[in-house]
C-alpha positions in Angstrom: 0.0 0.0 0.0 2.7 2.5 0.9 4.2 2.0 -2.6 1.0 3.0 -4.5 -0.5 5.4 -1.9 -1.3 8.8 -3.4 -0.3 7.9 -6.9 -2.4 9.4 -9.7 -1.3 6.9 -12.3 0.3 3.4 -12.1 2.5 1.7 -14.6 3.9 -1.9 -14.3 7.1 -2.8 -16.2 7.8 -6.5 -16.5 11.2 -8.2 -16.8 10.8 -8.4 -20.6 10.4 -4.6 -20.6 6.7 -4.8 -21.5 4.9 -1.8 -19.9 1.2 -1.7 -18.8 -1.1 0.7 -17.2 -2.4 -0.7 -13.9 -5.6 -0.1 -11.9 -6.0 -0.5 -8.1 -8.6 -3.1 -7.2 -8.2 -2.4 -3.5 -5.8 -1.5 -0.8 -5.5 -1.9 3.0 -3.3 0.6 4.9 -3.4 -1.4 8.2 -1.7 -4.4 6.7 0.2 -2.3 4.0 -1.1 -4.4 1.1 -2.6 -3.4 -2.2 -4.1 -5.4 -5.1 -3.5 -4.0 -8.6 -4.5 -5.4 -12.0 -2.9 -5.3 -15.5 -4.3 -6.7 -18.7 -1.4 -8.7 -20.1 -1.0 -12.1 -21.8 1.5 -14.8 -20.9 2.0 -13.9 -17.2 3.8 -16.3 -15.0 2.1 -17.0 -11.7 4.2 -17.5 -8.6 3.2 -20.6 -6.6 1.9 -19.7 -3.1 3.7 -21.2 -0.1 2.4 -21.6 3.4 4.1 -19.1 5.8 2.8 -21.0 8.8 5.1 -23.9 7.8 8.2 -21.7 7.7 10.8 -22.5 10.4 13.3 -20.2 12.1 16.7 -20.8 10.5 15.2 -21.8 7.1 16.8 -20.2 4.0 14.7 -17.6 2.1 15.3 -15.3 -0.9 14.2 -11.7 -1.2 13.5 -10.4 -4.7 13.0 -6.7 -5.5 14.3 -3.6 -7.3 16.6 -1.9 -4.7 18.0 1.5 -5.9 16.5 0.7 -9.4 18.5 -2.5 -9.9 15.8 -4.7 -11.5 15.0 -8.1 -10.0 17.9 -8.2 -7.5 17.9 -11.4 -5.4 19.4 -11.6 -1.9 19.5 -14.5 0.5 19.0 -14.9 4.2 17.4 -17.0 6.9 14.2 -16.6 8.8 15.3 -14.9 12.0 11.8 -14.9 13.7 8.2 -15.3 13.0 5.2 -13.3 14.2 7.4 -10.3 15.0 5.7 -7.2 16.3 7.9 -4.2 15.1 6.2 -1.6 17.4 6.9 -3.6 20.6 10.5 -4.2 19.6 11.4 -0.7 18.5 9.1 1.4 20.7 7.4 2.9 17.6 3.7 3.4 17.7 1.6 0.9 15.8 -0.8 2.2 13.1 -3.5 -0.1 14.6 -3.0 -2.8 12.1 -2.1 -6.5 12.5 1.6 -6.7 13.1 2.9 -10.3 12.6 5.9 -10.1 10.4 8.5 -12.6 9.2 11.9 -11.3 10.2 14.8 -12.2 8.0 18.4 -11.1 7.5 18.1 -11.0 3.7 19.3 -7.7 2.4 16.3 -5.4 1.8 16.7 -1.7 0.8 14.6 1.1 -0.6 12.9 -0.3 -3.7 12.5 -3.8 -2.3 9.0 -3.1 -0.9 6.3 -5.2 -2.5 8.9 -7.7 -3.7 8.6 -11.4 -3.1 10.1 -13.4 -0.2 10.4 -17.0 -1.4 11.5 -20.3 0.1 14.0 -22.5 -1.6 11.2 -24.2 -3.6 10.5 -20.8 -5.2 7.1 -20.5 -3.4 5.9 -17.1 -2.1 6.0 -17.0 1.7 5.9 -13.3 2.2 6.0 -9.8 0.8 8.9 -7.6 1.8 7.6 -4.4 3.4 10.0 -2.9 5.9 13.5 -2.7 7.5 14.6 -1.6 10.9 17.5 0.7 10.7 18.8 3.7 12.7 20.4 5.2 9.6 17.9 4.2 6.8 20.3 1.6 5.4 20.1 -2.2 5.6 21.5 -3.5 8.9 20.3 -7.1 9.0 16.7 -6.8 10.1 14.1 -7.1 7.3 10.4 -7.7 7.6 7.9 -9.4 5.3 4.1 -9.8 5.5 3.4 -13.5 5.7 1.3 -15.2 3.1 -1.2 -16.3 5.8 -2.1 -12.6 6.0 -1.6 -11.8 2.3 -4.1 -14.5 1.2 -6.8 -13.3 3.5 -6.4 -9.6 2.7 -6.0 -10.0 -1.1 -8.9 -12.5 -1.2 -11.1 -10.0 0.5 -10.0 -7.1 -1.7 -10.7 -9.1 -4.8 -14.1 -10.3 -3.6 -15.4 -7.4 -1.6 -13.2 -4.4 -2.3 -12.4 -4.1 1.4 -11.0 -6.3 4.1 -13.6 -8.2 6.2 -12.2 -8.1 9.8 -13.1 -10.3 12.7 -13.0 -8.9 16.3 -12.5 -11.2 19.2 -13.7 -8.6 21.7 -11.1 -8.7 24.5 -8.5 -6.4 26.0 -5.4 -8.3 26.9 -1.7 -8.2 27.8 1.2 -10.6 27.2 2.0 -12.8 30.2 5.2 -11.9 32.0 6.8 -12.8 35.4 5.3 -9.8 37.2 1.8 -10.5 36.0 2.1 -14.2 36.8 3.1 -13.3 40.3 0.4 -10.6 40.7 -2.4 -12.9 39.5 -1.1 -16.1 41.0 -1.2 -17.8 37.7 0.0 -21.4 37.8 1.2 -24.0 35.2 1.8 -21.5 32.3 4.7 -19.2 31.7 3.6 -17.6 28.4 0.4 -16.7 26.7 -2.2 -13.9 26.4 -3.8 -12.8 29.7 -7.5 -11.7 29.2 -8.0 -8.4 31.0 -11.6 -7.8 30.0 -14.3 -9.2 27.7 -16.7 -7.0 25.8 -20.4 -7.6 26.0 -22.1 -9.2 22.9 -18.7 -10.1 21.5 -17.4 -13.3 19.9 -15.2 -13.9 23.0 -18.2 -13.6 25.3 -20.2 -16.0 23.2 -17.2 -18.5 23.3 -17.3 -18.3 27.1 -13.9 -16.6 27.4 -13.7 -14.9 30.8 -11.6 -12.2 32.4 -8.5 -13.9 33.9 -8.3 -16.6 31.3 -4.9 -17.2 29.6 -5.0 -18.0 25.9 -2.1 -20.4 25.1 -3.1 -21.6 21.6 -5.5 -20.9 18.8 -6.5 -23.5 16.2 -3.6 -25.7 17.3 -1.0 -22.9 16.9 0.8 -21.7 20.0 0.1 -18.2 21.2 3.0 -16.6 23.2 2.6 -13.0 22.1 0.4 -10.4 20.5 1.6 -11.0 17.0 1.0 -14.7 17.2 -2.5 -14.2 18.4 -3.3 -11.7 15.7 
């Protein structure tokens, strides 16, 4: 989204130098994704991978156009999954879902919107941000996982906007101080439910204040990004 935001006209240039006018089907600022369309024959479709199956330490490749160098490829490993940039850097969140794949593949200005692929050539993420104190690559790159991409792009294509679900709780991540304060036993990590909204999905599911959410749908929940 931040690449096309505010643009009056969009052009897409392919690797074979064919040039096409593009139209925006939809965009979503909170996840920084946009869906654009070109009318072009003989396009290659990248196979979609499953970001949930990525493992920390797995090799990945970042493809993009940094500094105008077309289709540059850099390699790295998955440093972390479900990374919340705001909590790590102290920056304020825009209110969107923050659950990034962190890699050490070199990503610079011009890489945004480029593919993050696994060694099978499957798309596992879309490069979107770096963390740097000087604006240059320093080893912390972030990509939007395909688990979020598929949901957002599917909704933009079908509805023109993202259909969002709200659980209806306020919460905090479990930490040693909270465990001691609330006398929580048998768990050391998870999401502590501070309150439950009336007429919410959480209330209907019988989630109560003081509950600790440790997994969702079989996936472990240790922090905010994993829960989102």
